[in-house]
C-alpha positions in Angstrom: -17.1 37.4 -8.6 -13.9 38.4 -6.9 -10.4 36.9 -6.8 -9.6 38.4 -3.4 -11.0 38.1 0.0 -9.6 40.1 3.0 -9.8 39.5 6.7 -12.8 41.2 8.4 -12.4 44.9 9.1 -10.6 45.6 12.4 -9.0 42.1 12.4 -5.2 41.8 12.1 -4.4 39.5 9.2 -3.3 36.0 10.3 -1.7 34.9 7.0 -2.2 34.6 3.3 -3.8 31.7 1.4 -3.4 31.4 -2.4 -5.9 29.0 -3.9 -5.0 27.3 -7.2 -8.0 25.9 -9.1 -7.9 22.7 -11.1 -8.7 21.6 -14.6 -11.5 23.8 -16.2 -12.3 25.6 -13.0 -12.8 29.4 -12.7 -12.5 31.4 -9.5 -16.3 31.2 -9.2 -15.9 27.6 -7.9 -14.0 28.9 -4.8 -16.0 31.9 -3.7 -17.6 30.1 -0.7 -14.2 28.6 0.4 -12.5 31.9 0.0 -15.1 33.8 2.1 -15.0 31.2 4.8 -11.2 31.1 5.2 -11.1 34.9 5.1 -13.7 35.1 7.9 -11.1 33.5 10.2 -8.6 36.4 9.5 -6.7 35.2 6.5 -6.2 37.0 3.2 -7.3 34.8 0.3 -6.3 35.1 -3.3 -7.8 32.9 -6.0 -6.1 31.7 -9.2 -8.3 30.2 -12.0 -7.4 26.9 -13.8 -3.6 26.9 -13.6 -3.4 24.5 -16.6 -4.6 27.1 -19.0 -1.3 29.1 -18.9 1.2 27.4 -16.5 3.9 30.0 -17.0 1.6 32.9 -16.2 0.1 31.0 -13.2 3.6 30.4 -11.8 4.5 34.0 -12.2 1.3 35.2 -10.5 1.7 32.8 -7.6 5.3 33.7 -7.1 4.4 37.4 -7.1 1.7 36.9 -4.5 4.0 34.9 -2.2 6.6 37.7 -1.9 4.2 40.6 -2.0 4.6 42.9 1.1 0.8 43.0 1.3 0.7 39.2 1.8 1.3 38.5 5.5 3.0 35.3 6.6 2.5 32.4 6.8 1.8 32.1 3.1 0.1 28.9 2.1 -0.8 27.6 -1.3 -4.0 25.6 -1.5 -4.3 23.5 -4.6 -7.2 21.5 -5.9 -6.9 18.7 -8.6 -4.1 19.9 -11.0 -3.8 23.0 -8.7 -2.4 20.5 -6.1 0.3 19.4 -8.6 1.0 23.1 -9.3 1.5 23.6 -5.5 3.9 20.6 -5.3 5.9 22.0 -8.2 6.2 25.4 -6.6 7.4 23.6 -3.4 9.9 21.6 -5.4 11.3 24.8 -6.8 11.8 26.2 -3.3 9.7 29.2 -4.2 10.5 32.2 -2.0 7.8 33.1 0.5 6.0 29.7 0.4 5.5 28.4 3.9 3.1 25.5 3.5 0.8 23.5 1.3 -2.8 22.2 1.3 -3.3 19.6 -1.4 -6.9 18.6 -2.2 -7.9 15.8 -4.6 -4.5 15.1 -6.1 -5.1 13.7 -9.6 -3.8 10.3 -10.8 -2.5 9.7 -14.3 -5.0 6.9 -15.3 -7.9 6.5 -13.0 -9.8 3.2 -13.3 -13.5 2.5 -13.0 -14.9 5.9 -14.0 -16.8 7.1 -17.0 -17.7 10.8 -17.4 -19.7 10.6 -20.6 -22.1 13.4 -19.8 -22.5 16.4 -17.5 -24.7 14.6 -15.0 -22.0 11.9 -14.5 -19.3 14.6 -14.1 -21.4 16.5 -11.5 -22.0 13.2 -9.6 -18.2 12.5 -9.6 -17.3 16.0 -8.5 -19.6 16.7 -5.6 -22.8 15.7 -3.7 -23.3 19.3 -2.4 -26.4 20.8 -4.1 -25.2 24.4 -3.7 -21.8 23.6 -5.3 -23.5 21.6 -8.1 -25.5 24.8 -8.8 -22.4 26.9 -8.9 -20.7 24.5 -11.3 -23.8 24.3 -13.5 -23.8 28.1 -13.8 -20.4 28.1 -15.5 -17.8 27.7 -12.8 -16.2 24.8 -14.6 -15.8 23.7 -18.2 -17.7 20.5 -18.7 -15.4 17.6 -19.7 -12.3 19.2 -18.4 -11.5 16.3 -16.0 -11.0 14.0 -18.9 -10.0 16.3 -21.8 -7.6 18.7 -20.2 -4.0 17.5 -20.2 -1.8 17.8 -17.1 1.0 20.1 -18.1 4.5 18.6 -18.1 5.7 21.6 -16.0 3.8 20.1 -13.0 6.7 17.9 -11.9 6.7 18.2 -8.1 7.4 14.9 -6.3 7.2 13.7 -2.7 11.0 13.8 -2.3 11.2 17.4 -3.3 8.8 18.7 -0.7 10.1 19.8 2.8 7.3 22.1 3.7 4.5 21.5 6.2 1.7 19.9 4.1 -1.9 19.0 4.7 -3.5 16.5 2.3 -7.3 16.3 1.8 -8.9 13.5 -0.2 -12.3 11.9 -0.3 -12.7 8.2 0.0 -15.4 8.2 -2.6 -13.3 10.1 -5.2 -13.8 8.2 -8.5 -11.8 10.7 -10.5 -8.7 10.2 -8.4 -9.3 7.0 -6.4 -7.9 7.2 -2.9 -5.8 4.0 -3.1 -4.1 5.3 -6.3 -3.6 8.9 -5.1 -2.5 8.3 -1.5 1.1 7.4 -2.3 1.6 10.8 -4.0 0.7 12.8 -0.9 3.7 14.1 1.2 3.0 14.7 4.9 -0.3 14.2 6.7 -3.4 13.1 4.7 -6.9 13.7 6.0 -9.4 11.3 4.4 -13.0 12.7 4.2 -15.6 10.0 4.6 -17.9 10.0 1.5 -15.9 12.8 0.0 -15.9 13.2 -3.8 -13.3 14.8 -6.1 -14.2 18.5 -5.3 -13.3 17.8 -1.7 -13.0 21.5 -0.7 -16.6 22.0 -2.0 -18.3 18.8 -1.2 -21.0 18.0 1.4 -18.4 18.1 4.2 -17.1 21.5 3.1 -17.5 23.0 6.7 -15.4 20.2 8.2 -12.8 20.5 5.4 -12.6 24.3 5.9 -12.2 23.8 9.7 -9.4 21.3 9.1 -7.6 23.8 6.8 -8.0 26.6 9.5 -6.6 24.3 12.2 -3.6 23.6 9.9 -3.1 27.3 9.3 -3.3 28.1 12.9 -0.8 25.4 13.8 1.6 26.7 11.1 1.4 30.3 12.6 2.4 29.0 16.0 5.3 26.9 14.8 6.1 23.2 15.0 7.6 23.6 18.6 4.5 25.3 20.0 2.4 23.4 22.5 -0.9 22.1 21.3 -3.8 24.6 21.6 -6.3 21.9 22.4 -6.0 18.3 23.5 -8.4 15.4 24.2 -8.2 13.9 27.7 -10.9 11.3 27.5 
């Protein structure tokens, strides 16, 4: 597996996307997402479970965001604790960071969920058969959603974030129930109908990826640019 996906040959790069994985996840879990975003002209770089070594993860992300080979806009996509990691970098006013995509923000004490075995965890994570296969082949550590602690370094809060931000959350997320997670999202929140916790890799992964690309394209144009498309009826 690779931790880097470049834009197609002959295409001018449109920006850089750094993906921060969540609890127990390896870069294997984001190969499909990385390829898809790169196919639209963005350079994608993947960071594995950022809770394993927060200090090293912060250093690596900060380096990627100021790298001369990382064209702007530079956006951090965080899933689960990776989303908290992204918020923390935004709160620190990290140089080079132009926007955030936050997916499946975790809550401190979710209610109404029991992940007693691998089948239950898979069911809570995703309904996508292909992604279930990827996870079952070692792309995640079983039990990480309940056993891995959220590092105290991940302290980003709504009031600290002044960057363009896209939130993505499934309304069927039992790991991080929507009603509990929604107040933690700064900026716009897109709710995915039937979406589970691994919202970037769930059944609606094509719609989610398209939503991310629309956000990236809007960010490239700037807040004052006229809308590219509009609905008239």
